[in-house]
C-alpha positions in Angstrom: 62.1 6.1 -114.6 64.4 9.1 -113.6 63.8 12.0 -111.2 66.0 14.7 -112.4 69.5 12.7 -112.5 68.6 10.3 -110.2 68.1 6.7 -111.0 64.6 5.1 -109.9 65.7 2.4 -107.6 64.0 -1.1 -107.7 63.3 -2.8 -104.3 61.2 -5.7 -102.9 58.9 -6.1 -99.9 60.9 -8.6 -97.9 58.6 -8.0 -94.5 55.5 -6.4 -93.4 53.5 -6.6 -89.9 50.2 -7.0 -91.4 47.8 -6.3 -94.4 44.3 -5.7 -95.6 42.8 -8.0 -98.3 43.6 -6.6 -101.8 46.1 -3.8 -100.6 49.0 -5.9 -100.0 52.5 -4.2 -99.4 53.9 -6.2 -102.6 52.4 -3.9 -105.0 54.2 -0.3 -103.2 56.6 -0.7 -106.0 53.9 -0.8 -108.7 53.0 2.8 -109.6 49.8 3.0 -112.1 47.3 6.1 -112.1 45.0 3.6 -110.5 47.2 2.1 -107.9 45.4 1.5 -104.3 49.1 0.4 -102.4 48.9 -1.2 -99.1 46.7 -0.7 -95.9 47.3 -2.2 -92.7 45.1 -4.9 -91.4 41.9 -3.8 -89.6 42.0 -3.0 -85.7 46.1 -3.1 -86.4 48.4 -2.6 -83.2 51.2 0.4 -83.7 53.9 0.7 -85.0 53.5 -1.2 -88.5 56.4 -2.0 -90.4 57.4 -2.5 -93.8 60.5 -3.6 -95.0 62.4 -2.8 -98.3 65.1 -4.5 -99.9 67.4 -3.3 -102.9 69.5 -5.2 -105.3 72.6 -4.6 -103.9 74.1 -1.3 -101.9 72.4 1.7 -102.8 73.5 5.4 -102.3 70.1 6.5 -101.0 69.2 10.4 -102.4 65.5 10.5 -102.0 62.6 8.8 -101.1 59.0 9.6 -101.6 55.7 8.2 -100.3 52.3 8.6 -101.2 49.9 8.7 -98.2 46.1 7.0 -98.2 43.7 9.7 -98.3 42.0 9.1 -95.0 44.0 6.0 -93.5 47.0 8.1 -92.3 50.0 7.6 -90.5 50.5 10.0 -87.9 54.4 9.3 -88.2 56.9 7.5 -90.3 60.3 6.6 -89.0 63.2 5.3 -91.2 65.9 3.0 -90.5 68.5 1.7 -92.7 70.9 -1.2 -92.9 74.5 -0.5 -94.3 76.5 -3.8 -95.1 80.1 -4.1 -93.3 83.2 -4.6 -95.6 83.1 -8.3 -94.8 79.2 -8.8 -96.0 80.5 -6.6 -99.0 83.5 -8.9 -99.9 81.3 -11.9 -100.0 78.2 -10.3 -101.2 76.5 -12.1 -98.1 74.4 -9.9 -95.5 72.0 -11.1 -92.7 68.5 -11.6 -93.2 66.0 -8.5 -92.5 64.8 -9.6 -89.4 68.3 -10.4 -87.9 70.2 -7.0 -89.1 71.2 -3.6 -87.1 69.9 -0.6 -87.8 70.8 3.1 -88.2 67.9 5.4 -87.7 67.6 8.4 -90.5 64.7 10.1 -88.6 61.2 10.5 -89.1 58.5 12.9 -90.6 54.8 13.5 -90.2 51.7 13.4 -92.5 49.1 15.8 -92.0 45.5 14.7 -90.6 44.0 15.4 -94.0 40.8 17.3 -92.3 41.2 20.4 -94.6 40.7 18.1 -97.7 37.8 16.1 -96.0 39.7 13.3 -96.6 39.8 13.3 -100.7 43.6 14.2 -101.2 46.3 12.8 -100.9 49.5 13.8 -99.2 53.0 13.1 -101.4 55.9 13.7 -98.9 59.6 13.8 -100.4 62.1 12.6 -97.8 66.1 13.9 -98.7 69.0 11.2 -97.4 72.7 10.9 -98.2 73.3 7.3 -97.3 74.4 3.6 -98.1 71.9 1.2 -97.5 70.9 -2.7 -98.3 67.6 -2.3 -96.4 65.3 0.3 -95.6 62.9 0.0 -92.6 59.7 2.2 -92.6 57.8 2.2 -88.9 54.2 3.6 -89.4 52.8 5.2 -86.1 49.3 5.2 -85.3 46.8 6.4 -87.7 44.9 9.9 -87.4 41.6 9.2 -86.1 38.7 10.4 -88.6 35.3 9.4 -89.3 36.3 7.7 -92.8 38.5 5.2 -91.2 36.5 3.2 -89.2 39.1 0.3 -88.6 41.9 2.5 -87.4 44.2 1.7 -90.5 46.9 3.1 -91.7 48.0 3.0 -95.7 50.5 3.8 -98.2 49.8 3.9 -102.0 53.2 3.9 -103.3 56.9 4.3 -102.6 59.4 5.7 -104.8 63.5 5.3 -103.9 66.0 7.2 -106.0 69.7 7.2 -105.9 72.7 5.3 -107.3 73.8 1.5 -107.3 77.0 1.3 -105.6 77.4 -2.8 -105.6 75.3 -4.9 -107.1 74.3 -8.1 -105.3 71.3 -9.5 -107.3 68.0 -9.2 -109.2 65.1 -9.0 -106.9 61.6 -10.9 -107.9 59.3 -8.1 -108.0 55.6 -8.3 -109.1 54.9 -7.8 -112.7 53.7 -4.6 -114.0 51.7 -4.5 -117.6 52.6 -0.7 -117.6 55.8 1.8 -117.3 55.7 3.1 -113.8 54.0 6.6 -113.7 55.3 9.2 -111.1 53.7 9.3 -107.8 51.9 12.5 -108.1 50.0 11.1 -111.1 48.6 8.3 -108.8 45.1 10.0 -107.9 42.2 8.6 -106.4 39.4 6.7 -108.6 37.4 9.2 -110.8 34.1 7.6 -109.4 31.3 9.3 -111.7 28.5 7.0 -110.1 29.6 8.4 -106.5 29.7 12.2 -107.5 27.4 13.9 -104.9 26.4 10.9 -103.1 27.6 12.3 -99.8 23.6 12.9 -99.0 22.9 9.4 -99.8 25.6 7.6 -97.4 27.3 8.0 -94.1 30.9 9.0 -94.4 32.3 5.8 -93.6 30.3 3.9 -96.1 31.1 6.7 -98.7 35.1 6.0 -98.0 34.4 2.2 -98.5 32.6 2.7 -101.6 35.4 4.8 -103.3 37.9 2.1 -102.2 36.0 -0.5 -103.8 35.3 1.6 -107.0 39.1 1.9 -107.1 39.6 -1.8 -107.0 36.9 -2.1 -109.8 38.4 0.3 -112.0 41.6 -1.7 -111.4 40.0 -5.0 -112.3 38.4 -3.6 -115.6 41.7 -2.3 -116.7 43.2 -5.4 -116.1 40.5 -7.6 -117.7 39.7 -9.2 -114.6 35.9 -8.9 -115.6 34.9 -11.9 -112.8 36.7 -10.1 -110.4 35.0 -6.6 -111.4 31.4 -8.3 -111.5 32.0 -9.3 -107.7 33.3 -6.0 -106.5 30.1 -4.5 -108.3 28.1 -6.6 -106.4 29.6 -5.7 -103.3 29.1 -2.1 -103.8 25.7 -2.7 -104.3 24.9 -4.3 -101.1 27.1 -1.9 -99.4 25.0 0.9 -100.9 22.0 -0.6 -99.1 23.6 -0.8 -95.8 24.9 2.6 -96.1 21.5 4.1 -96.8 20.4 2.6 -93.6 23.4 3.9 -91.7 22.8 7.3 -92.9 19.2 7.0 -91.6 20.1 5.8 -88.7 23.0 8.3 -88.0 20.3 11.3 -88.6 17.9 9.9 -86.2 20.4 9.3 -83.4 21.6 13.0 -83.8 17.7 13.9 -83.6 17.3 12.1 -80.7 20.5 13.6 -79.1 19.1 17.3 -79.9 15.7 16.4 -78.6 17.7 15.2 -75.2 16.2 11.5 -75.6 19.1 9.6 -74.9 17.3 6.1 -74.4 16.4 6.5 -78.5 19.9 7.6 -79.2 21.3 4.9 -77.6 19.3 2.4 -79.2 20.0 3.8 -82.5 23.6 3.6 -81.5 23.8 0.1 -80.5 22.0 -0.8 -84.3 24.6 1.5 -85.9 27.3 -0.4 -84.0 25.9 -4.1 -85.0 25.5 -3.3 -88.9 29.1 -2.0 -88.6 30.4 -5.3 -86.8 28.7 -7.1 -89.5 30.4 -5.4 -92.2 33.5 -5.7 -90.6 33.0 -9.5 -89.9 31.9 -9.9 -93.7 35.1 -8.4 -94.9 35.3 -7.2 -98.8 33.9 -10.6 -100.0 37.0 -10.3 -102.9 39.0 -13.2 -103.8 42.9 -12.4 -104.0 43.8 -14.2 -107.8 73.8 9.3 -88.1 73.0 10.5 -91.4 71.3 13.6 -92.6 67.7 13.8 -93.1 65.4 16.5 -94.1 61.7 16.8 -95.2 61.4 17.9 -98.8 59.3 21.0 -99.9 55.5 21.4 -98.8 53.3 18.1 -99.4 52.0 17.9 -102.8 48.0 17.7 -102.3 46.0 15.6 -105.0 42.5 16.9 -105.7 
């Protein structure tokens, strides 16, 4: 797929500092309308790092990043490795973890508070540099009520430019359909959750939306056992979310009436339920160059 006159460059993820279940970094180059991309592990330390390798030495022109709607890194730094003349001559270059890096620069994602964490920010970065690797460093997340585990997430990455010196064909995860533009990747259209804001607390509602996206993906891939497991997990989470919302309301009323002993009891029960959710997991089975930010970010409803 081309972006104007630029070629879309293939890449493989060769390094990842951590990832959550069902949101693995290797999927960052697979672009479907319901892609869920990568998310860091829960309670990650920062910065998080993702490393991309190209099929040779490439001339980078444009890099696009589609952020998760609530698990948002506050800052992203980019580095590249450009092969030496000797590396080019022998078509051999150092492994990712022993290479030297040139810093390109950094950009920032907004906190997304204005959209109530429902939109996704698409950031376009313009560069002019040669590279074999791209190193992506993600700073700590923006804190918000929908990101209970302090994670960061990138839904998809697209890289555009030209191939200068091809080295090898990379093994990348297969995709059942041609890639779509990042602007066409949208949060799941979850009719079953419309109007659910009054039924569940904010953290549970966000998790239900993520599970709904995974269920939609499983159905599209005809992985019906996986879709069934996700549906069962969602039903259990809905019951938990209803109880959490009750406790949150009771805690708020206790604070308003200055009954701080009761507020503390509610808080402890809420924390206990959150820990149970965290410990239980999802329950799913996994089968010196110029750099400038692009135009204002594209917000996806």
